[in-house]
C-alpha positions in Angstrom: -21.5 164.7 -6.7 -21.3 161.6 -4.8 -24.9 159.8 -3.1 -25.1 159.1 0.6 -26.4 155.7 -0.5 -26.8 153.7 -3.3 -29.9 151.0 -3.0 -29.4 148.2 -5.2 -32.7 146.2 -5.9 -36.3 147.6 -5.5 -38.3 145.3 -3.7 -39.8 145.4 -0.5 -36.4 145.6 0.9 -34.6 148.9 -1.0 -37.7 150.6 -1.2 -38.5 150.6 2.2 -35.0 151.7 3.0 -35.0 154.7 0.4 -37.9 155.6 2.1 -36.5 155.7 5.7 -33.0 157.2 3.9 -34.9 159.9 2.1 -36.9 160.5 5.0 -33.7 161.0 6.6 -32.6 163.5 3.9 -29.5 161.4 2.5 -28.8 161.3 -1.2 -30.1 158.4 -2.4 -30.4 156.5 -5.7 -32.4 152.5 -6.3 -31.1 151.0 -9.1 -32.8 147.6 -10.4 -33.1 145.8 -12.9 -36.4 144.2 -12.8 -38.8 146.5 -10.4 -40.4 145.3 -7.3 -38.6 142.0 -6.7 -40.3 139.1 -6.1 -43.1 141.0 -4.2 -44.2 142.1 -7.2 -45.2 139.1 -8.9 -46.4 137.8 -5.7 -50.4 138.0 -6.2 -53.1 139.3 -3.9 -51.5 140.1 -0.2 -53.8 139.0 2.3 -51.5 139.8 5.4 -49.4 143.1 4.6 -50.4 145.1 7.7 -52.2 148.7 6.8 -53.4 147.6 3.3 -56.3 145.3 3.4 -56.0 142.3 0.1 -53.4 144.5 -2.6 -51.7 143.3 -5.7 -48.2 142.2 -4.5 -47.5 144.8 -7.6 -49.6 148.0 -6.8 -48.7 147.4 -3.0 -44.6 148.0 -4.7 -46.1 151.1 -6.8 -47.5 152.4 -3.9 -43.9 152.0 -1.9 -42.2 153.4 -4.6 -44.2 156.7 -5.1 -43.7 157.1 -1.3 -40.1 157.0 -2.0 -40.1 159.4 -4.4 -42.3 162.1 -2.4 -39.3 162.0 -0.2 -36.7 162.5 -2.9 -35.4 159.3 -4.0 -34.0 158.9 -7.3 -34.4 155.8 -9.4 -32.1 154.2 -12.3 -33.4 151.3 -14.7 -30.8 149.1 -15.2 -28.4 145.8 -14.6 -25.4 146.4 -11.7 -22.4 144.6 -12.8 -19.5 145.7 -10.7 -19.6 147.9 -7.6 -16.3 149.0 -6.7 -14.7 149.9 -3.5 -12.0 151.5 -2.6 -11.5 152.4 1.6 -14.7 153.3 2.4 -16.1 154.8 -1.2 -17.9 152.8 -3.6 -18.6 153.2 -7.3 -21.7 151.0 -8.9 -21.4 150.4 -12.2 -25.2 149.7 -14.1 -26.3 149.2 -17.9 -29.2 150.7 -18.9 -30.5 148.2 -21.1 -28.2 148.8 -24.3 -26.7 151.8 -23.7 -23.3 152.3 -22.5 -22.7 151.5 -18.4 -22.4 154.6 -16.3 -20.8 155.0 -12.8 -22.6 156.5 -9.8 -20.1 157.2 -6.6 -21.2 156.7 -2.6 -20.4 156.6 0.7 -22.6 153.4 1.2 -24.0 150.8 0.1 -27.3 148.2 0.8 -27.9 145.2 -1.5 -31.0 144.3 -1.3 -31.2 142.3 -4.8 -33.1 139.3 -3.8 -33.1 135.9 -4.9 -33.8 134.1 -8.0 -36.0 131.4 -8.5 -34.7 128.2 -7.9 -34.5 125.5 -11.2 -35.0 121.9 -11.5 -31.7 121.6 -13.2 -33.2 119.2 -15.8 -32.1 118.8 -19.3 -33.7 121.1 -21.9 -35.2 123.1 -18.9 -33.9 126.1 -20.3 -35.3 125.5 -23.6 -38.6 125.2 -22.6 -38.8 128.2 -20.5 -41.6 129.7 -20.8 -42.4 127.6 -23.6 -44.5 125.4 -21.0 -42.0 125.9 -18.0 -42.7 128.6 -15.3 -41.7 130.2 -12.4 -44.4 133.0 -12.2 -47.7 132.1 -11.6 -49.0 135.6 -11.3 -47.0 136.4 -15.1 -47.8 133.1 -16.3 -50.6 131.7 -15.3 -54.0 133.3 -17.3 -52.4 131.4 -20.5 -53.1 128.3 -19.3 -56.9 129.4 -18.8 -58.8 125.9 -19.0 -55.9 123.5 -19.5 -53.9 121.2 -17.2 -50.8 122.2 -15.2 -48.3 120.9 -13.2 -47.1 122.9 -9.8 -44.0 121.7 -8.7 -43.0 122.2 -5.3 -44.2 121.1 -1.2 -44.2 124.7 0.0 -46.0 127.8 0.9 -44.9 129.2 -2.3 -46.1 126.3 -4.5 -49.8 126.1 -2.3 -50.4 129.9 -2.9 -49.3 129.2 -6.5 -52.3 126.6 -7.0 -54.1 128.8 -4.9 -53.9 131.3 -7.5 -53.6 129.1 -10.7 -56.8 127.9 -9.8 -58.6 130.7 -10.7 -57.7 130.3 -14.3 -57.0 126.5 -15.2 -58.8 123.3 -15.3 -56.5 120.8 -13.1 -53.8 121.0 -11.3 -51.1 118.7 -10.2 -49.4 119.6 -7.3 -45.9 117.0 -7.3 -44.2 117.4 -3.9 -40.8 115.7 -3.8 -41.2 114.7 0.1 -44.1 113.0 2.3 -45.8 116.1 3.2 -46.7 119.8 2.7 -45.3 122.8 4.4 -47.5 125.9 3.8 -49.3 127.8 6.2 -52.6 126.7 7.5 -54.3 129.3 6.1 -53.0 128.8 2.3 -53.6 124.8 2.8 -56.5 125.3 4.1 -57.8 127.6 0.6 -56.0 124.5 -1.6 -58.1 122.3 0.3 -61.6 123.9 -0.8 -60.5 123.3 -4.5 -61.6 119.6 -3.9 -60.7 117.8 -7.2 -59.2 120.5 -9.1 -55.9 119.7 -7.2 -54.4 116.3 -6.9 -51.4 115.6 -4.7 -48.9 113.4 -5.9 -46.6 113.0 -2.5 -43.0 111.9 -2.9 -43.2 112.5 -6.3 -40.0 114.2 -8.4 -39.9 115.5 -12.1 -37.3 112.7 -13.6 -37.4 114.2 -17.3 -39.3 117.5 -19.1 -39.9 116.2 -23.0 -40.7 118.2 -25.2 -39.7 119.8 -28.8 -40.9 123.3 -29.1 -43.0 122.9 -25.9 -43.3 121.3 -22.9 -45.3 117.8 -23.5 -45.1 116.0 -20.6 -43.1 115.2 -17.5 -41.5 112.2 -16.4 -41.7 111.3 -12.5 -40.1 109.2 -10.3 -42.9 107.3 -8.9 -45.6 106.2 -11.0 -49.1 107.9 -11.3 -52.0 105.2 -12.6 -49.9 103.0 -13.8 -47.3 105.2 -15.8 -44.4 107.6 -15.2 -45.3 109.8 -18.0 -48.2 112.8 -16.9 -49.0 114.9 -19.7 -49.5 118.7 -18.9 -50.0 121.6 -20.8 -47.6 123.4 -18.6 -45.8 123.4 -15.3 -44.6 126.0 -12.6 -41.9 125.5 -10.5 -41.8 127.0 -6.6 -38.9 125.1 -5.5 -37.5 128.1 -3.3 -34.4 130.3 -4.6 -31.0 131.3 -4.3 -30.0 134.2 -3.0 -27.8 136.9 -5.8 -25.1 137.3 -3.8 -22.1 137.8 -7.1 -22.2 141.7 -5.9 -21.4 140.8 -2.5 -18.6 138.3 -2.9 -16.9 140.7 -5.1 -16.9 143.0 -2.6 -15.8 140.3 0.2 -18.6 139.9 1.8 -19.2 137.1 4.1 -22.0 134.1 3.7 -23.3 131.5 5.2 -23.3 127.9 4.3 -26.4 128.3 2.0 -24.7 131.1 0.6 -27.1 133.9 2.2 -25.5 137.4 3.1 -24.1 137.6 6.7 -25.1 140.3 8.6 -25.5 141.5 12.2 -28.8 142.9 14.1 -28.3 146.4 12.4 -28.3 144.6 8.9 -24.1 145.3 8.9 -22.4 142.8 6.4 -18.4 142.3 7.4 -17.3 145.4 4.9 -17.6 148.6 6.0 -19.9 150.7 4.4 -22.2 147.6 3.2 -25.7 146.3 4.1 -27.2 144.1 3.3 -31.5 143.7 3.8 -34.1 141.3 2.3 -34.3 137.8 0.4 -30.4 138.3 -0.2 -30.0 137.6 3.5 -31.4 134.9 6.4 -31.8 136.8 8.9 -35.1 135.5 10.0 -34.3 131.7 8.3 -36.9 130.6 5.7 -39.3 133.2 6.8 -39.3 135.2 4.1 -41.9 138.0 3.2 -42.4 141.8 2.4 -43.1 142.6 5.6 -39.9 141.1 6.8 -38.1 142.4 3.7 -39.4 146.0 4.7 -38.3 145.7 8.0 -34.6 144.7 7.4 -34.9 147.7 4.7 -35.4 150.2 7.3 -33.1 148.8 9.7 -30.2 149.0 6.6 -31.1 152.2 5.7 -31.0 153.4 9.5 -27.9 151.8 9.8 -26.2 153.5 6.6 -27.6 156.3 8.0 -25.7 156.3 11.0 -22.8 155.1 9.2 -22.6 158.2 6.9 -22.9 160.8 10.0 -19.9 159.1 11.2 -17.7 158.3 8.1 -19.0 160.2 5.4 -16.4 163.1 5.3 -14.1 160.4 5.1 -15.1 159.8 1.5 -13.2 161.3 -1.5 -14.3 160.5 -5.2 -11.7 157.7 -6.4 -13.4 157.5 -10.1 -14.5 159.4 -12.7 -17.5 158.3 -13.7 -18.0 157.2 -17.2 -21.1 158.1 -18.2 -19.7 160.4 -21.2 
C-alpha cells in the first residue's frame, strides 16, 4: 500500500496538515517520535482562537483526535531516512527498540519542527536534567520553593518566568542583551511578579558548575560583587534550531539560518516535498501554534493538488522492510 501523504512530525503543523489531508480523503500517516512538538510543552495557550485558555498538550490531543476522526493513521517512531526515486518516497522509521519499518508515499510534509538551542558550554550535557533544563512545563514543578535562573531575553524566556513563578521562590532572568524582547502582555504579566523576579541585563552564562548536579553559574558580569550565582536549577530559553537533516538528505534547499525554504504553497524545491511549522521561516521569528497550523493546512492542500497531478506516476520502488 502506498500512502498519498506521510507527515513527519505531530506538532501543530503536522496535525493540522493531517486534518486537512484526511478531509481531502487522502491516505495519510503521521510519524513522530515525540507527540505534540513544542506546542505540547508550551504551557497554557491564551491566544489560540476558539478555545479560551487551554494547556498546549490538551490542544494537541484534541487536534490528534480530530485527525483520527478523518482517518489519519499514526506511527510512533524516529524517522531515520527518507528515500526518493523520482516522485516516489519511502520513509524509514524505527519504533523504539524494534527493527525499522518502511512506508512508501507519493508526497511528504516535513513538519518535524526545531530543537531547543543549547548554550554550548562544557558540562551542559552532563548536567542535563540534573539542574539544567529546556522545558519549564516539564521540569518547573521540581523546583517548588527553590531558586532558579531563566536564561534568555525573548518571549519564550518571559513566558517561562511567568510559568515557573507558580512554583519557585526566586527567579533570576539572565539576558545577554540590553533589553527584553517579549510580547507586551507577557512582559506586563512578569512585571506583576515584583521582587520574585530579578532581571540581569547584559549578562551571559560563561560556565555551569557542578558534578552530580548544578551548583552555580559563572556569569560574564558581576552580580552583587561576584561572578558566581548560586541557583538550584537553570532553564535555557534561547531559541531553537530547525531539524533539517532529513530535508538536506533529500536535496531540499535551506536558507542562511538553516530553515527550509518554501514558497507560498509550502512547496520546497524538491517535487513532492512540502514543509510547515518551525522547520521553515515563512513568518520570520514569529513562531506560534496558530502559524504552524496555518502552514500545515496549506501544505496539505498543496500535497493534495500534487497527488491529483502526479499521483499516478508513482510506482512502488522499494520492498517494505517490516517483515
